[in-house]
C-alpha positions, 0 to 999 in steps of 0.5 A: 542495105538499101532502103526499099521504097514501097508504094502501097495501099492497093490494097492495104491487105496485100501491102501488109503481106509485102511488109511481112514477107520483106522483113521475114526474108531480110531476117532469114538472110541476116539473122539476129533481130535484123529487119528490112530498111524500108518506107511506104507511102500508102494511098487511099484505094477508094480513089484509085479504084474509082479512077481505074474503073473510069479508065483515067490512067492519066490521073492514076499516073500522076498519083503514082508519080507523086507517091514515087517522088515522096519515097525518093525524097524519103531516102529510098534507093529504089521503088516497089509498086505493091500492085500488079495493075498499077504497073500500067503506069510503070513507065510514067513512075520511072520517068518521074524519079531518079531511082529505079523501079523494080517491075513486078513482071520481071522477077516473076518471069525469071522464076517461071523461066528458071522452072522451065515453063513457057506456056503460062496462065494469068489471073488478075484484075480485068485490066491486067488480064485484058490490057497489054502492059503486063502480058506484053512485057511477059511475051516480048521481054521474056518470051512467055506464051501467056493465056488468060481465062475466057470472058466470063471467067475474067469477070468472076476473077475481077469481081472477087478481087474488088468485092472481096479480097481487097476487103480481106474477105476470103470465101470458100465459094470464091476459092472453089471458083478460082480452082475451077478457073485454074483447071480450065486454064490447065485444060487449055495448056497452061503449064503453070499459073501466075497469081497476077494480082497481089491479093490472090495469094490470100485466097488460093495456094498450091493446094488449089491448083494441079500446076505450080502457082507463081505468087507475084506478091511473094516473088516481088517482095523477095526480089526487093530484098535481093535488090536491097542487099545487092552491092552497088 
């Protein structure tokens, strides 16, 4: 088993889910009392959040490169960046180390295509929904047609993530708001919806949507186990 190098803390709430899912999946496949061989470098999210909202992606890239080098020195065979938004600096991370990065958008897109969907709604932080680093990869590398909520709905989705979900707060009124936003994406033709922020899975499940939801946290974590167990 390769050692999985996790860069977490963005937020720790979703990083804990990564750890749980990875170990449960490793045990399901290997049996006994097996668990995953992994290590995590977890950052202070307050500083990351500040730099994100200041638009200082250069500093964020340096922080992620430093984290990647740490897990590489620790013996990781590949890197899992436990966040969608920080894949904004994925290329910088990849260039800083000699081990591969498992990009969160790729296994998500493969799952979507295998299920036969092409027109996909995307929920996430404003950075993920509005910038091209994520949508562009889904469109250009995987041929998906990606639609995002309108401006007011994007603001609601973003604020609930940063004001509630990263703190582990799950509120019924916020779940209802997400349900309504998902329904509006479906009205615009979304065949399925990507939960493109690793905390959203704390708030909504398939029961909250008339179309399938693709939870990037679970998909990414299981893909990490696939990579760890795959022979060289």
